[in-house]
N, C-alpha and C positions, 0 to 999 in steps of 0.2 A: 734893661738895664742888667746887671754882675752882677752877682752877693760878692762883697772879700771876701775874700780868704780868711779866719781868726784861728786865733793857736788858742789850746784852751785855757794859757795861762790868761789871754787877754777877756774870754768869756770870763773865766771866775775873779778879774776885779770887777768886772762891769757888773754896777748898779744895780738895785732888782729894777726893773718899770711898775712905776705909778699909772695906773686908765684911772684918768674920769669918770665912776660912775654916770650915769643919767639920773636925774634927779627923778625921783617919785612922781605920778600923778600926781595933783590934789584930783577928788570926789568927792561929791556929796557923801557922805554917812551916817544910814538912818538904825540908832539901836535902838529896841522894840524891844520891854519889857512888860511881857501877859502871862501870868499862870493863873489865869481864867477869873479874876476877879480887877485890878486896880488894871490901867494899861498908861506906858510912860515911852515916849515917843520921844527922846534925844539924836537931834539931826544936828551934824555939825561941817563940814570939811578940812579930808583931812585925809592922809596917805594912810595906807590895806596896813600896814605897821604900830600904825597909832591905836586902830583898835582894843588892845589889849588898855595901853594908856589912858582910854577912856570911861573905859567901863570901870577904873580901878579908879577914877574919881568920882565916880556914880554909885562905887560901891564907897567910897569916903562919905560923899552926902548926904547917904544915905535913903537913899532911891528905893536900891537894891530891896533891903530892911524892909522900906514902908511897902513894898509893892508885896514882899511878903507876907508882912502882919497885912494882907487884904483880900486873903486869899481866901478868899470861903472856905466854907466848912465843908468838910468832908463829909457824900450822904452816906446813910445809912443805907445798906442793901437792902430788900425789903425781905423779909422773912418769909421761908417755898411758901406758894398759896400750897393749902391742903388742897387732898386731892377731899372730890367730891363723893358727897360715901350717898351710894345707891341708895333710891329713892322705896322705904318702906315698900313691900305688896300687900294689896288690900284682899280678900277675897270676896269676887264678886256672888251677889245675892242673886240666889236661881226661884224665879216665881214659880208656879204649878204646874206649866207648859215645858220647865226641865230648861231654856234657853238662860245664859250667864248676862249679870246683867253688872248695873252700876248700882251698888250703894249711896252714892251720895244726889244723881239722878236719874236714877229704875229705866236708865236706854237701858238697849241690846247693845248690848258688847259686839265691839266687829273685831273681825281678826287682822295684824298686819303684822307688816317686813318683824319686828320686833316683839312678837305678842296680844295680845289680848288689848283693845282700848277700850275707852269713851268717847263715841262722835257726837257731843252734848260737846257747846260751848260752856267757857265759863263763867258763873256768876260775881258779882268784886267779891271778894274776902276766900273767894276758893279755890284749893290751887289748880294754876293755869300753866301750861309753857307758852311762849315766844308770842306767836299766833291768837292766845286768848283760850284753848278748848283746855278742858276734865283735861290731869294730867300723874291722874294716877296709875297706877301700875299694880297691873294686876295678876297672884297666882293663878298659875294652870295646871 
């Protein structure tokens, strides 16, 4: 097929060509509003270009405001945990033989990685560590 030869005047007199746009496909669209509290789900069938109008209809119906009002209170950040205070140092007792002993249990102190410690099991109400042993700290 050959193209006809057109003059500039013929082209300018020709009207614009209107092309039909294909219709947007319909889709099932879900809009969910959930700011931690109340969850609202609205489903409808429409085109992608209809989403702003759907959100505006939800706003006009008061749904957005209802959800915003149901937000849980903002939790207050916990105060910084205070630093643990160093356990007070206790002076060991010294019997006549000169060995260092625990003033509570009267047991001979042992040398550990972090200094002297009492190897006795603590009784109810006494200072104890997580394993149930005497938790006194001794001055060296």
